[in-house]
Each structure stands twice: as structure tokens, then as C-alpha cells.
C-alpha positions as CSV (number, residue, x, y, z in Angstrom):
1,M,4.3,10.8,11.2
2,P,5.9,7.4,10.2
3,T,6.2,6.5,6.6
4,L,6.1,2.8,5.6
5,Q,7.2,1.5,2.2
6,F,6.4,-1.7,0.4
7,K,7.3,-3.5,-2.8
8,T,4.1,-4.5,-4.7
9,N,2.8,-5.6,-8.1
10,I,0.2,-2.8,-8.3
11,N,1.2,-1.7,-11.7
12,C,-1.6,0.4,-13.3
13,G,-4.5,2.8,-12.7
14,G,-6.9,-0.2,-12.7
15,C,-4.9,-1.9,-10.0
16,I,-4.8,1.3,-7.9
17,A,-8.6,1.6,-8.3
18,R,-9.0,-2.0,-7.0
19,V,-6.8,-1.5,-3.9
20,T,-8.1,2.0,-3.1
21,P,-11.2,1.0,-1.2
22,R,-9.3,-1.5,1.0
23,L,-6.5,0.9,1.8
24,N,-8.9,3.7,2.6
25,E,-10.7,1.5,5.1
26,V,-7.5,0.9,7.2
27,K,-7.5,3.0,10.3
28,G,-4.5,5.2,10.9
29,I,-3.5,5.7,7.3
30,R,-3.2,9.4,6.5
31,S,-2.3,9.1,2.8
32,W,-0.8,6.6,0.4
33,K,0.5,6.4,-3.1
34,V,1.9,3.8,-5.5
35,D,4.9,4.7,-7.7
36,T,3.9,2.7,-10.8
37,D,7.0,4.1,-12.7
38,N,9.3,2.4,-10.3
39,P,10.2,-1.2,-11.3
40,D,9.3,-2.3,-7.7
41,K,5.9,-0.6,-7.8
42,I,6.6,1.1,-4.4
43,L,3.6,1.7,-2.1
44,T,4.3,4.6,0.3
45,V,2.0,5.0,3.3
46,E,1.9,7.9,5.7
47,T,0.5,6.6,9.0
48,E,-0.3,7.4,12.6
49,M,2.0,4.8,14.2
50,L,0.5,1.9,12.3
51,S,2.2,-1.5,11.9
52,N,2.8,-3.1,8.5
53,E,0.3,-5.9,9.1
54,P,-3.0,-4.1,8.4
55,I,-1.6,-2.6,5.2
56,I,-0.2,-6.0,4.0
57,E,-3.6,-7.7,4.8
58,A,-5.6,-5.0,3.0
59,V,-3.4,-5.3,-0.2
60,K,-3.4,-9.1,-0.1
61,K,-7.2,-9.3,0.2
62,V,-7.5,-7.6,-3.2
63,G,-5.0,-10.2,-4.7
64,F,-1.8,-8.2,-4.9
65,N,1.6,-9.2,-3.7
66,I,3.2,-7.0,-1.1
67,Q,6.3,-7.1,1.1
68,P,7.9,-4.4,3.4
69,L,11.0,-2.6,2.2
70,Q,12.3,-2.0,5.7
């Protein structure tokens, strides 16, 4: 199962609550988490062969910055 990572500005529980419905709607995501303790606020996504684009689109729709780490 591929793992994708992104640098974001999702920095607190409230931010995670805002992005949760959007990420949960993306087909192919098995699980995801945001490391808010990391200065780069790393979003890690476990997928079923999903590209970066649906994840980036979902996060940007809620108003957050996101860029792939790889």
C-alpha cells in the first residue's frame, strides 16, 4: 500500500476537524494523519495506488496549503 506525504499548514485539532470530511471523501484513502508536532505539519496518507492530485485538491478546498514531499 503506497504512502504519500505532504507538507501542510494544518496545525491544530480544529484544522484537522475542518479537513477530515474532505479527506474522508477521497476514494482510495485507507488512512491519514497529520503530525502537528513536526514544523512542516506532515500529512501522511496510506492509499490504494492513488495519485497526489485528489489529496491536494481536497486539502486546498478547505483553504490549507499543501505540497508533496516526494
